[in-house]
N, C-alpha and C positions, 0 to 999 in steps of 0.2 A: 846788269842784274846776271848773279850768280846761281850756279845749281842750289848752294842752300839757302838764301834767299827764296825761291820756287817752289824749292820744300818746303819753307817753314810758312808762306804764303798759303799751298794749298794746305795745311796739316791746321794752321789758325782757321780757317776759314770751315773745315771740315770739322772742326770743336766742336764752332759757334753753333755751327747746324745742327747739328745731334743732341749737343747737350743745353744749348740756348732755351727749349721748350720745356722740360722737365724744372729750370733755375726759374725760368717766369714765371713758374707756377707755384713758387713759393711764396708762403703771403707774407713773410717777411722783406719780400722785395719794399723799396721804396718807390716813394711816391714822385718828391719830387726832388732828389735828392742824384747825383749822378753817380754810379756803379759799374763795373767792370758785365759783360753779355753775358760768360763765363767767368770760372778761375778767378784769379786776385787781382788785386788791385791794391796800388802806394800811394806814394808821395805823389801829387798834380805836380806836371813840369812844362816847360814851351808855353806858361799861362799870356798870350797876346790878342791883338784885335790887327786882322789883317783885313785893310778893306773894313767891307761892313761888316762883315762877321769875327767871332770874338772864336779862339781856341782853346780848347782844354786838353793837353798832352795828357799822359799819368803812366804809370810804371805799371804792365801788365802782365800778368802772366797765366795766358790763357789754357795753359795743360794742366794744372797744378791748383786747387784751391786754399792749396795752404804756401805758398809763391812760387818756386819753378824760374827758369829761365827767362831773365824781363825785357818783354818790347815795349815798345812807345805804342800805349791803345790811342785813342784818338775823339773826340767829341766836337761838334762844332753847333755854331748857333747866332741870331740874328737878334737875340732877347736877355741872354743871360736864365732864359728858364727853360725854353723849348728848344730842345738838345737832338741834334742827330748823330748819328753814330758813323763813324765813316770806318775805310778801311786801315787796320795797323799802321804808321807809321814810319816808324824805324824797328827792323831787326836786327837781329844778334848772328850776322851774315857776313862780317869781313873779320879774318885775324887781329886787328885792336878791339871787335869789340863783341867775338863771339860766345864767352857769357854772363851777356847780360848787357843790355844799353840799358846804362843807370841815369840819370838823374841828369836834368840839366834844364835851358831855358830857351826862349826864344826873341830872336836882336831882326826887327824888322827895319828895311830898308830899302828903298828905290823900287817897291814894288817884289822883294824878294825876302824871305823866311830865312832866315840862319839861324840852326836849332844846333846849339851847345850841347855838350850832354859827354858823359864817364860811359870808357868803355871797359867793361871790366873785363879783364882774360887770367883766370887761377890756371896757372903752370903745372904740370902732372910733377908728383917727387914728392917727399918730405918736407912740407913747405909749415908754416906756420899764417900763412897768409896775412897778417901783420906787418915786418920787420921783412918780407922773405917771399917770394913764389907770386907775387898779386901785379899785376898789373892794369892801372888805373890809370886811361889815357885819357886826355883831354881829347876829342874829338866834333867834325861841326856835320852836318848834314845839308842840303842846301834846295829850296823849295821855291818853285818861281808860282805854282798854284796853291798853294796851300792844300793838297792832297797826295799829290806823288814826290817822290824824292828823286831830283834830278845829279846828286854825288851825295860821297860821302868819303872824311880820309880825317887822317890823325895829326892833330897840328902838336900834339907836345907828349911823350911817353915819362916814365918815373926819373928818367936821367936828365930832365929840362925842369925838377923843383929844386929846392934848397934839399941840401945833403942830409940836413938831421933831421928830414922827414922820415913813417914810416911810410908803407906803400897804401897809407890811404888818404889819398885827394882826389876830391873828388867836388860833385853838383856845379858848374860854375853856370854863373848868372853875371849878364856881361847887357850891357850899356852905354852909351857916346852923349861923353862930356866935354864942351868945353872943344872940341873938335878930337878927339882922343876916344879913341875904345876901351873899357874899363873890365874887365871880369874879377869877379870873388870867385874864390873855392875853398871849402871848411880840410881843414889837414888836422892830423893826431902826428905829434913827433916821438919821436922814439924815446924818450923821455913823460911818454905818455902827456900829454897838455893839448889843447886843444886851443887850436890860432884858425883864424881866415889868412889866405894868403890873397894879397892886390895885386893882378896883373894889370899891366897899358898894352897895348896894339895901334897900330898906324894904319893896318889894315886888316883887320878881324881875320888875320889869317896866321902873324909871326908875333907873339907875345913874350914879353918879358915881367920878372916877378919886380917890384918897384918899392912893395912895403909888408908888411908883415903885423896883423891886430892881435894880441889880446889882451890879456889882463894880470895884473902885478903878479898876483898869485894866481897857479893853476886851480880854472875851473873847469873840470870833468875833462875825459882823455881825448875827445874826438868833440869837433865841431862840425853836423852836420847842418847840408840844406843852407848854406847864407845867402841872405837877401841885404843887399844896400841900399838903402836911398832916404830921398828927401824929402819931406811935408812941412809945411808952412814954415823953413828957416832955419831945421831940426832936422838934421840926419840921425837915424836908425840904423844899427847893424843887427838883423834878425836872425841867430842861428838857434839848431837841435841840438845843445850840449848832451852830450851821453858820459854817464861816470859820477852826478852830482848824488851826494847823498840826502834824502830827506831831510829837512830844516823846519822843524815846525810845522805849519800849514805849506809848505815850498816844497816845490819837488817830490812831490806825491808818489808821480808815477816812474817805471822804471826810467827812461829818457824825458828830462825836461826839453819844454820849446818856449822862445819866449825871445826878448830882444834887448838891446841897452843903447839908452839914447848916445851918441858921438859927437865928444866935443873936439873943433878942428880940423883939420883937412885929410881926409882919409888913404893921400898920398904921401904927407907924412908925418909931422907931428898932427898927434891926437887921441885920447883918452876916451875910457867907454865909463858910462856911469852905472849907477846899479840896476839889474840886469831884472827886468819883469815877464813874469807869464805871459802870453799867450791865452790860457785858455787854464781852468783850474780841474775840468773833467777827465774821465779816463781815456778819452778819445780823441786826441786830437793832436797832431804832429806833421813835420815837414812842410809848413805852408809855402807857399810864391807868392807876390805881387806883382801886378802891374797895372801901369798907366793909360786909362781910361779916360782921354779927354785930362779935364782938368781935377780926375778922381782919379784914386788908388782902390784898387780891386784886389783881396787875398781869399785863395782859397786853402783850405786844407785838406790834407787826408783825417778822416774821420777813422782813425787805429793809434797802435801804437806797438812798435818790433819788440818781441822778445818778452811781451805781456805774460802774467800767470793768469789771466783771464783771456776767456774765446771768443766765438760765432757761429753759434750752429748752424749759420747759415753754411761754414763748410761740408757740411754733408749734404744738402744742395745742388753742390758744384760754386759755391761761390762764393766770397768774401771780401769784403769791406764797402768802403763808398766814400765820397767826400762829403765835406759842409756847405751848405749855401753861400755862393756869394755874398762876401762883405767888403762893405767899405773901410778903409782906413781914417780913421782922422787923428789928431795931431791935438793934446791939450796937457797944458802945464809939463812937456816932456813926458807925456806917457800916451801911448797910441788906444785907442777905443776902435770896438770892432762889433760891425752891426748890419743887419742883410741888407743888400741891395732894395731898392722902393720897387724895383720889377716884381720883385716877389709878390707884393702883395698883389699882382691882377688874380694869384692863384684862390683869392679869398672868396670864399662863397659869403653870403650873407650872414654877416655878424648880430650876434645878440648880444644888447647888453643889460647887466645886470647890474645889482653889487652883490660882491664877494660876502659869505656869511659864513659862520660855521654849520656843519650839517648840511651844508647844499651842494647839489650835486648835479653834474651836466654829463649828457655822455656826448663824446667825440673820439675820433681814433687816431688821424691826421687833422692837426688844428694848430693856429695860432693865436693864444692866448695874451692880451696884453691887459695887467692890471694896474693901477692909479694909486699909489702909497697904502699899500698893503701894512705899512708895520711889518711889525710882528705876525707872520705867518707858516702857515704848515696847509701841502695841500700831496694828495694822493694822485697819481697817473697811471690809469689802466691795473691797477693795483699790484703797481711794479715798482716803481720808483716815487719817492717821497722828498718832497723840497720844500725845504725851509728855512727861517731865517730866524737867531734869537741872537741877544746879547752880544752883535761885531760880528756874529757866524754866519754863512750862508752852508746849509748843508745836503749834498745830495746822496741820498741812501737807497742802494737794490738791493732786495731780497730776492722773492721768486723774480727770474727772467733777467736776472743779472748776469748769466755764465760766469760766475765768478768775479764779478764786480761786487764791491761792498760798500763803501762810504769814501766820499771826497767832500772837503772843505775848503770855504777861501773867507778869507775878513775882510768884511766889507760892514763901514759904518753904518748906511742908513741903508734901507730899499725905498727909495723913490718912486720909481717904474719899473716892471717886475715884462719882461715877454718870452713866452716860452713855445716854441717853436716845436712840436712833436709831428715824426712821420711814421710809418709802422713800425719801425724798429731802429729808433732815434731821435734824443730829445738834444736841442740845445738852448740853451737859458741865457738870452741878455740882461744883463742886473744895469739900470739907471742908463739908457742910452748905450750900453756896449763897454761900461769900463770895467766891468766884471763881467767872465764869461766861465760856462758850464756846459762841455759836450760831450755826449755818451752815446754808445749804443744798446740797446735794450729788447729785451725779448718778451713780451708779455703774452700770456694765452689768448689763442686763437679765439677772436669774438672778443674779449675784454676791451671794453671804451667807455670805461668811467672816472669821472675827473670830478674828485671830492676834496673842498676844502674842510678843512678841520678847525684852522684857527687864522684871524684877520680878515678887513674888512673893506672896504672901498669899491670905485666903479670900475669894472672891468666891463673888457670887450672878447667875444670867442666866435672867432672866426672859423670854422671847418675850410680846410686847403682840399682844394680840387684836383685830379690829376692832369699833370703835364703835358 
């Protein structure tokens, strides 16, 4: 533990104790989503199951609700529902990560947690910090108890990556297969083309580039937060591409987030299929998944970098949250995303009814399941209007959008609709997770009206209890 580490540890504790009560009093604080105790939250990191516990690390800026130098915040759970806040896991306290402990992953082996991450260093001087002036170091922290760090070291620097790349190489995701350790990292070339690097290692420490995966034509200038995995015999490469122009109902956000089906062997000859977006709402980015027995669970950051809308919670000392944990399943070369069943334990007694135009219900945090609604329209807490007609699902925000306006998704039919609403977020799952829309929103205090304007069909409304 060096002096910088000791000082940062004290400072984080002090700011959490000093600002925590005011943050906790904000009426926009969520009831069943992970949030920062104070300050800023973005990308989920190091998702894993270590022994009997689930661990979620995340990009954490404790000193500034608008960003600031990044640490790894830490939550732990036995059931994916009730979470214990633990002390910060990784601090920016070394020469190779002093300007930010950026995103990464966890690999578990022999009772040890290996945390791979990007150490960010910005050298002083007249640099653009894209091609020059930035060190993006691949780093490793080791923990044997899942709570404290035993050691940290730098494994790779800019000079260890291919020469055609900018300084933007980051977000390592590590796994083991066929007796070999593999790592993916996102990259930006000097020609402003996004790609993913494939690394291999025999010992988890010494890595070599064995392949580069990209598209035949440029698809954005940077691919962030890659995740490569197999489901039911099909491989998928998840990335968050930056620099895509809107194309009809595609890529409506400033940055996209989705996946390619991958055909062939990622270690050699392979091709990417059509890119599919994970989410069509305003706030979903940089997701990460992990294996939990036979299932693959994903969390995403319910935010969007560089968006032209914001969150009024920043004025109360905090900003952003995670999505609920979701299970990924594969069907016909596409991924479906649907909440883990553990979430249903937070439901109160459900009210079964038949939806009809003009019907009103009272609910602030709820889980609405609506079967065969057909063409429908409903308003949530006088702020968010959700509707479907003529093959288009629309999410429209007016009051309470904090700059958010409208998002649309092509949906052929709506056979089943699930709306999961927390105090300042809504997640919409269509047809068992075939299409998902996620957003933050900020209704007027006390507003709890759910209005049905169009559509019929059997529905159940569950109030959601405090986690």
